[in-house]
C-alpha positions in Angstrom: 0.0 0.0 0.0 1.4 3.4 -1.0 1.1 6.6 1.0 1.0 10.2 0.0 3.1 12.9 1.6 1.0 15.6 3.1 1.0 19.1 1.5 1.5 17.8 -2.0 -1.0 17.6 -4.8 -2.1 14.1 -5.6 -3.6 12.8 -8.8 -7.0 12.7 -7.1 -6.8 16.5 -6.6 -5.6 18.2 -9.7 -4.5 17.4 -13.2 -2.5 19.5 -15.6 -3.2 20.4 -19.2 -0.9 22.1 -21.7 -0.4 25.9 -21.1 -2.0 28.5 -23.2 1.4 29.7 -24.4 3.8 26.8 -25.0 6.9 27.4 -22.8 9.1 25.1 -20.7 7.6 25.0 -17.2 10.9 26.0 -15.5 11.3 28.9 -17.9 7.7 30.1 -17.3 8.1 30.0 -13.6 11.4 31.9 -13.6 10.0 34.5 -16.0 6.9 34.9 -13.9 8.9 35.3 -10.7 11.3 37.8 -12.3 8.5 39.8 -13.9 6.7 40.0 -10.5 9.9 41.1 -8.8 10.5 43.9 -11.4 6.8 45.0 -11.2 7.2 45.2 -7.4 10.4 47.3 -7.8 8.7 49.7 -10.3 6.3 50.8 -7.6 9.2 52.5 -5.9 9.7 54.8 -8.9 7.7 57.8 -10.0 4.8 57.0 -12.4 3.9 60.5 -13.3 5.5 64.0 -13.0 2.5 65.9 -11.5 0.6 65.5 -8.3 -2.7 66.4 -10.0 -3.5 62.7 -10.4 -5.0 61.4 -7.1 -2.6 59.6 -4.8 0.5 61.6 -5.7 2.4 59.0 -7.8 5.4 61.4 -8.2 7.5 60.2 -5.2 10.5 58.0 -5.8 11.2 55.4 -3.1 7.8 55.5 -1.5 4.7 53.9 -3.2 1.4 55.7 -2.9 -2.2 55.4 -4.0 -2.7 52.8 -6.7 1.0 51.9 -6.6 0.4 50.2 -3.3 -2.2 47.9 -5.0 0.2 47.0 -7.7 2.9 46.3 -5.1 0.5 44.0 -3.2 -0.5 42.1 -6.4 3.2 41.7 -7.5 4.2 40.5 -4.0 1.4 37.9 -3.9 2.3 36.8 -7.4 5.9 36.4 -6.5 5.1 34.4 -3.3 2.7 32.1 -5.0 5.1 31.5 -7.9 7.9 30.6 -5.4 5.4 28.2 -3.7 5.2 26.2 -7.0 8.8 25.2 -6.5 7.7 23.2 -3.5 9.5 25.5 -1.0 8.9 24.1 2.5 6.3 26.2 4.3 5.2 28.2 1.2 3.6 25.1 -0.3 1.0 25.3 2.4 -0.4 28.3 0.5 -1.3 26.2 -2.5 -2.9 23.0 -1.5 -5.1 23.1 -4.6 -4.4 24.7 -8.0 -0.9 26.2 -8.0 -0.5 27.6 -11.6 -4.0 28.9 -12.0 -3.6 30.8 -8.7 -0.5 32.5 -10.0 -2.2 33.3 -13.3 -5.1 35.0 -11.5 -2.8 37.0 -9.3 -0.8 38.1 -12.4 -4.1 39.1 -14.1 -5.1 41.2 -11.1 -1.7 42.9 -11.0 -1.8 43.5 -14.7 -5.4 44.9 -14.6 -4.7 47.2 -11.7 -1.4 48.5 -13.2 -2.8 49.1 -16.7 -6.0 50.7 -15.3 -3.7 53.2 -13.5 -1.7 53.9 -16.6 -4.8 54.4 -18.7 -6.4 56.6 -16.0 -3.2 58.8 -15.9 -3.3 59.2 -19.7 -7.0 60.0 -19.8 -7.1 62.4 -16.8 -3.8 64.2 -17.5 -4.1 64.3 -21.3 -1.9 61.6 -22.8 0.9 59.1 -22.3 3.4 61.9 -22.2 2.5 62.4 -18.6 4.1 59.0 -17.7 7.4 58.9 -16.0 9.8 55.9 -16.6 8.4 54.1 -13.5 5.0 54.0 -15.2 6.4 52.5 -18.4 8.4 49.9 -16.4 5.3 48.9 -14.4 3.3 48.5 -17.6 5.9 46.4 -19.4 6.8 44.2 -16.5 3.2 43.5 -15.5 2.5 42.5 -19.1 5.6 40.2 -19.2 4.5 38.6 -15.9 1.1 37.9 -17.3 2.5 36.4 -20.5 4.9 34.2 -18.5 2.0 33.1 -16.2 0.1 31.9 -19.3 3.1 29.6 -20.0 2.4 27.6 -16.8 0.5 24.3 -17.1 -3.2 24.8 -16.4 -4.6 23.2 -13.3 -7.8 21.3 -14.0 -10.0 19.6 -11.3 -9.4 15.8 -11.3 -13.1 15.1 -11.8 -13.0 16.7 -15.2 -11.5 13.4 -16.5 -10.2 13.3 -20.0 -12.6 16.0 -21.1 -10.4 18.6 -19.2 -7.4 17.7 -21.4 -9.3 17.5 -24.7 -11.7 20.4 -24.3 -11.2 23.5 -26.4 -8.8 26.1 -25.1 -11.4 28.7 -23.9 -13.3 25.9 -22.0 -10.1 24.7 -20.4 -9.1 28.2 -19.4 -12.5 28.8 -17.7 -12.4 25.3 -16.1 -9.0 26.2 -14.7 -10.6 28.7 -12.4 -12.8 26.1 -10.7 -11.2 25.3 -7.3 -10.4 21.6 -6.8 -10.7 19.8 -3.6 -7.4 20.3 -1.8 -5.4 17.4 -0.5 -5.1 16.6 3.2 -2.5 18.7 4.9 -0.4 17.6 7.8 -2.1 18.3 11.1 -1.1 21.5 12.8 -1.0 22.3 16.6 -4.3 23.6 17.8 -2.8 26.9 19.0 -1.3 27.5 15.6 -4.6 26.8 13.9 -6.2 29.4 16.2 -3.5 31.9 15.3 -4.2 31.3 11.6 -7.9 32.0 12.1 -7.2 35.2 14.1 -4.7 36.4 11.4 -7.2 35.6 8.6 -9.9 37.7 10.2 -7.4 40.4 11.0 -6.5 40.5 7.3 -10.2 40.6 6.4 -10.7 43.6 8.6 -7.7 45.3 7.0 -9.0 44.8 3.5 -12.5 45.9 4.4 -11.2 49.0 6.2 -9.0 49.8 3.2 -11.9 49.6 0.8 -14.1 51.9 3.0 -11.3 54.4 3.5 -10.5 54.9 -0.2 -10.7 58.6 -0.8 -11.3 58.7 -4.5 -13.0 56.6 -7.2 -9.8 55.7 -9.0 -8.3 54.0 -6.0 -11.6 52.2 -5.2 -11.8 50.8 -8.8 -8.2 49.6 -8.5 -9.0 48.1 -5.1 -12.0 46.2 -6.7 -9.8 44.8 -9.5 -7.1 43.6 -7.2 -9.4 42.2 -4.6 -11.6 40.5 -7.2 -8.7 38.7 -8.9 -6.8 38.2 -5.7 -9.7 36.6 -3.8 -10.4 34.3 -6.8 -6.7 33.3 -6.9 -6.6 32.5 -3.2 -9.8 30.4 -3.6 -8.3 28.7 -6.6 -5.2 27.9 -4.6 -7.4 26.0 -2.1 -6.8 28.3 0.9 -10.5 29.0 1.3 -11.3 25.3 1.9 -8.3 24.9 4.1 -9.4 27.8 6.2 -13.0 26.4 6.2 -11.6 23.2 7.6 -9.9 25.1 10.4 -13.0 27.2 11.2 -15.2 24.1 11.3 -12.9 22.6 13.8 -12.8 25.7 16.0 -16.3 27.1 15.6 -16.5 29.1 18.8 -13.1 30.7 18.1 -14.2 31.6 14.6 -17.4 33.3 15.8 -15.4 35.2 18.5 -12.7 36.3 16.0 -15.3 37.5 13.5 -17.1 39.7 16.0 -13.9 41.0 17.6 -12.8 42.1 14.1 -16.1 43.7 13.5 -16.0 45.4 16.9 -12.6 46.8 16.1 -13.7 48.5 12.9 -14.9 51.9 14.3 -11.6 52.1 16.3 -9.7 52.1 12.9 -11.7 55.1 11.6 -10.6 58.7 11.9 -13.5 60.0 9.8 -17.0 59.5 11.0 -18.2 59.7 7.4 -16.6 56.3 6.7 -18.2 54.9 9.9 -21.5 56.0 8.3 -20.9 53.5 5.5 -20.1 50.8 8.1 -23.3 51.4 10.1 -25.5 51.3 7.0 -23.7 48.2 5.7 -24.5 46.4 9.0 -28.2 47.4 8.7 -28.4 46.2 5.2 -26.5 43.0 6.0 -28.6 42.2 9.0 -31.8 42.6 7.1 -30.4 40.5 4.2 -29.6 37.7 6.8 -33.2 37.8 8.0 -34.3 37.5 4.4 -31.9 34.5 4.1 -34.2 32.6 6.5 -37.1 33.1 4.2 -35.3 32.6 0.8 -32.2 30.6 1.7 -33.6 28.1 4.2 -37.3 27.8 3.4 -37.1 28.6 -0.3 -39.8 31.3 -0.3 -39.3 34.0 -2.9 -40.3 37.2 -1.0 -40.1 40.4 -3.2 -41.7 42.7 -0.6 -39.4 41.9 2.3 -38.3 45.6 2.7 -41.8 46.4 3.9 -41.1 44.5 7.2 -38.1 46.7 7.7 -40.4 49.7 7.1 -42.9 48.4 9.7 -40.2 48.3 12.3 -38.8 51.7 11.4 -42.2 53.4 11.4 -43.1 51.8 14.7 -39.9 53.0 16.3 -40.4 56.5 14.8 -43.9 56.8 16.1 -42.8 55.9 19.7 -39.5 57.8 19.6 -40.7 61.1 20.9 -40.3 62.9 17.6 -42.1 66.2 17.4 -43.7 65.1 14.2 -45.0 61.9 15.7 -48.8 61.8 15.7 -49.0 59.5 18.7 -47.1 61.6 21.2 -45.8 58.6 23.2 -42.1 58.0 23.9 -41.1 54.5 24.9 -37.7 53.3 26.1 -35.6 52.0 23.3 -35.9 48.4 24.4 -39.7 48.7 24.4 -39.6 50.4 21.0 -37.5 47.5 19.7 -39.9 44.9 21.0 -42.9 47.0 19.6 -41.2 47.2 16.2 -40.4 43.4 16.1 -43.9 42.6 17.3 -45.6 44.8 14.7 -43.5 43.2 12.0 -44.3 39.7 13.3 -48.0 40.5 13.2 -47.8 41.8 9.7 -45.8 38.7 8.7 -48.4 36.4 10.0 -51.3 38.4 8.6 -49.7 38.5 5.1 -48.3 35.0 5.2 -51.3 33.1 6.4 -53.5 33.6 3.3 -50.6 33.7 0.8 -48.2 31.0 1.7 -50.4 28.3 0.2 -49.2 29.8 -3.1 -46.0 28.6 -4.7 -43.2 29.9 -6.9 -44.0 32.9 -9.1 -47.5 33.4 -7.6 -46.1 33.8 -4.1 -43.5 36.3 -5.4 -46.1 38.4 -7.1 -48.3 38.5 -4.0 -45.3 39.5 -1.8 -44.3 42.2 -4.3 -47.9 43.5 -4.1 -47.7 43.6 -0.3 -44.5 45.7 -0.5 -46.1 48.2 -2.7 -49.3 48.3 -0.6 -47.3 49.1 2.5 -45.5 52.0 0.8 -48.7 53.5 -0.7 -50.5 53.0 2.6 -47.8 54.9 4.5 -47.9 57.6 1.8 -51.7 58.1 2.1 -51.9 58.2 5.9 -51.5 62.0 5.9 -54.9 63.1 7.2 -56.3 63.9 3.8 -56.2 60.6 1.8 -56.5 58.6 5.0 -56.0 58.8 8.8 -53.4 61.2 10.1 -50.7 58.7 11.3 -47.5 58.8 9.2 -47.6 62.4 7.8 -47.8 61.0 4.3 -44.9 61.6 1.9 -43.2 63.8 4.4 -42.7 60.9 6.8 -41.6 61.3 10.4 -38.5 63.6 10.6 -36.5 64.8 13.6 -36.2 61.4 15.2 -34.1 62.0 18.3 -30.9 60.1 19.0 -30.9 57.2 21.4 -29.8 57.5 25.0 -28.9 54.1 26.6 -27.8 53.9 30.2 -26.9 57.6 30.2 -24.9 57.1 27.0 -26.1 59.4 24.2 -25.4 57.8 20.9 -25.6 61.1 19.0 -22.6 62.6 20.8 -19.0 61.7 20.4 -17.3 59.7 23.1 -13.8 58.7 23.8 -13.3 55.0 24.3 -9.8 53.4 24.8 -8.3 56.7 23.7 -10.2 56.8 20.4 -13.0 59.2 19.8 -16.1 57.5 18.5 -18.6 59.7 16.6 -22.3 59.3 16.2 -22.2 56.7 13.4 -19.5 54.7 15.2 -21.9 54.5 18.2 -24.8 53.3 16.1 -22.4 50.9 14.3 -21.6 49.2 17.6 -25.3 49.2 18.5 -26.2 47.6 15.2 -23.4 45.1 15.7 -25.2 43.9 18.8 -28.3 43.3 16.8 -26.3 41.5 14.1 -25.0 39.1 16.8 -28.6 38.4 17.8 -29.7 37.8 14.2 -26.6 35.6 13.4 -27.3 33.5 16.6 -31.0 33.1 15.6 -30.0 32.1 12.1 -27.4 29.5 13.2 -29.7 28.0 15.8 -32.5 27.8 13.3 -30.3 26.3 10.6 -28.9 23.6 12.8 -32.3 22.7 14.4 -34.9 20.2 13.4 -37.0 23.1 12.1 -34.1 24.2 10.0 -33.7 20.8 8.4 -37.5 20.8 7.7 -37.1 24.2 6.0 -34.4 22.8 3.8 -36.5 19.8 2.9 -39.4 22.1 1.9 -37.0 24.2 -0.2 -35.6 21.2 -2.0 -38.9 19.3 -2.6 -42.1 20.4 -0.8 -44.1 17.4 -2.1 -41.6 15.0 -0.8 -41.4 16.9 2.5 -45.2 16.6 2.9 -45.0 12.9 2.1 -42.6 12.5 5.0 -45.1 14.1 7.4 -43.8 17.7 7.5 -46.4 20.3 8.0 -45.2 22.6 5.2 -47.7 25.4 5.7 -47.0 25.8 9.4 -43.2 25.8 8.9 -43.3 28.2 6.0 -45.4 30.6 8.1 -42.9 30.2 10.9 -40.1 31.1 8.5 -42.0 34.1 7.1 -42.8 35.4 10.6 -39.3 34.9 11.9 -37.8 36.8 8.9 -40.3 39.6 9.4 -39.4 39.9 13.1 -35.7 40.1 12.4 -36.3 42.8 9.7 -38.5 44.8 12.0 -35.9 44.7 14.8 -33.3 46.1 12.4 -35.7 48.8 11.3 -36.0 50.2 14.8 -32.3 51.1 14.6 -32.4 52.3 11.1 -35.1 54.9 12.1 -32.7 56.5 14.5 -29.7 56.3 12.2 -31.4 58.1 9.3 -33.2 60.7 11.5 -36.2 60.4 9.1 -38.6 57.7 8.0 -40.4 58.2 4.6 -42.3 55.9 2.3 -39.8 56.5 -0.5 -37.2 54.5 1.4 -39.1 51.3 1.0 -39.6 50.9 -2.8 -39.0 47.6 -4.6 -36.1 49.2 -6.6 -34.4 52.3 -5.4 -31.0 53.8 -6.2 -29.9 53.5 -2.6 -30.3 50.2 -0.7 -31.8 48.7 1.2 -34.7 47.8 -1.0 -36.3 44.5 -1.8 -34.4 43.9 -5.1 -31.0 44.6 -3.5 -31.8 42.6 -0.4 -32.7 39.6 -2.6 -29.6 40.2 -4.7 -27.4 40.3 -1.6 -28.6 36.9 -0.6 -28.1 35.4 -4.0 -24.8 37.1 -4.6 -23.4 36.0 -1.2 -24.8 32.5 -1.1 -28.2 31.3 0.0 -28.4 29.4 3.2 -25.1 30.6 4.6 -24.3 33.0 7.4 -21.4 34.9 5.9 -22.7 34.9 2.3 -25.5 37.6 2.8 -23.2 39.6 5.0 -20.5 39.8 2.2 -23.1 40.3 -0.5 -24.8 43.1 1.3 -21.4 44.7 2.0 -20.5 44.7 -1.7 -23.9 45.9 -2.9 -23.9 48.9 -0.5 -20.2 49.8 -0.6 -19.8 49.8 -4.4 -22.6 52.4 -5.1 -21.5 54.5 -2.1 -18.0 54.7 -3.5 -18.8 55.0 -7.2 -21.4 57.7 -7.1 -20.3 59.1 -10.5 -21.8 55.9 -12.0 -25.2 56.3 -10.3 -26.9 56.9 -13.7 -25.8 53.5 -14.9 -26.1 51.7 -11.6 -29.0 49.4 -12.5 -27.4 48.6 -15.8 -24.1 47.5 -14.2 -26.0 45.7 -11.5 -27.9 43.7 -14.1 -24.7 42.8 -16.0 -23.0 41.7 -12.8 -25.9 39.4 -11.9 -25.8 37.9 -15.4 -22.1 37.2 -15.1 -22.6 35.8 -11.6 -25.4 33.4 -12.7 -23.2 32.3 -15.5 -19.9 31.6 -13.7 -20.9 31.2 -10.1 -24.6 30.5 -9.6 -24.1 29.2 -6.1 -22.9 32.6 -4.9 -19.6 33.8 -3.5 -19.9 31.8 -0.3 -21.7 28.5 -1.0 -22.4 25.5 1.1 -21.5 22.0 -0.1 -25.1 21.3 -1.2 -25.1 24.2 -3.6 -21.7 23.3 -5.1 -22.9 19.8 -5.8 -26.2 21.0 -7.3 -24.6 23.5 -9.7 -21.3 21.9 -10.6 -21.5 18.1 -10.1 -24.2 16.1 -11.8 -23.1 12.8 -10.5 -23.8 11.2 -13.9 -21.5 8.9 -15.8 -20.0 10.0 -19.0 -22.0 8.9 -22.1 -20.5 5.9 -23.8 -18.5 6.7 -27.0 -19.1 5.0 -30.3 -22.2 3.9 -32.1 -23.7 1.6 -29.5 -27.5 1.4 -29.6 -30.2 -1.0 -28.4 -29.8 -3.2 -31.5 -26.1 -3.7 -30.9 -26.4 -4.0 -27.2 -28.8 -6.9 -27.6 -26.6 -8.8 -30.1 
């Protein structure tokens, strides 16, 4: 019996097909490493002569702005290229596809560098504004990419012979599918915990860097580098290796995640960026509540944002606002319970008569409910209906919260760091996010959660097994509505004002029903981290690229089409979704002219 050395790729993990550009493997590796090293060195040279281009790329010896992103991409490309030589320790970084990870990182470095060069030429009026460092960066990043195309393509082992005989474009796309990594040598428990902590620390750094980008050019470069870099890391197999560690240390993982999230406002010197963080948490929490309805129970709800509005209006009416028609001010904890209870009631009232519908019919009814809620809030102005919500004007001047003598609207110094208004609300919303994540995890892992998944996969089969589908679907609908209403009570105080226009099906600024559903699909249905990541991307990108607001829905539609084509299971997908979309479990069709007549002879 033969054994396999840990930390090495086995034939059961990956196979190799001829490279796109025919080069000796050793020469391609050396050229890729040299090109990455020269690209890294070019970031210490001036790329342009004038500081008019954002980021001041005129300094020699100190990278700045977009040069930092090129430096990061070149460094990662160099490290992963060196790991392909089997260097002890670095080979841990590439348990899956080695060459394809290098290719993706080289693509990210090339895309970021050439985007910067083109942006300089366009904004400053021609390529004459480039200094020698810019030309060196452009040439060396191109040479690195060409050399990376000379590396053999990693193909998942389950592709069989088709991976080696498929046309070049198909093999190139197939190379980006992450194979199952081999089994690594066991690490000490304390070292695994350190890896988890460092991973979340890096995640916090990347997220903070994206929020803190001061100009659109830097954010676009950040998206290019992160997009290719994250795909390359996943293609290398690091994501699955980290998932194995987090599954082993679940409590440590949850603690590390929320410690990193708690540390975010302490990294911010500008409360304007903390505003984005607070709104992302609201959006993400509501998306996670929708994930109970769509991701677990499989109920397509297109009017989910209405439950957020119910909670927000309830909190606004009982907040003590001068514009409130009720004139009653409740403590915040009572307002939260009132908002959650109101959303729960609306969820039951709407769900009871409609959840006997299925598929598109249910989606249309929930879409109608969302519009009915918005129109009803708009007509309750004392003229078209009872005077409750002030109609289109909404309820403005909602006062800031004061909890235990702590006014969230005033800046406070904590651990030597001054936290502004939105940092305070960010921490409050983080507390509610913890509650929602806990509810989701407990529900998902419970008997009810397994029944929801059974209904989602095949309701007829679930009924045949004795599951009361209607009652469980109503429970999911009510739970999702309650979580949204709870988040709405905080949103009312963060935004100062609650108006009907905030709760349309499609609106330029999230959260709205369309973007909430897209966040769940983009991130990965039925997962905890998926909707959080999807919501963060869908809120952060429009907030940073405001100059593209006129084309936002067009770009959003294109992104969804590409996502459904290349990664229909979402960015963070569970094993069930990966099997459903990428592995049919069927045997290859027999070759040759074998029919029934010949089979019987």
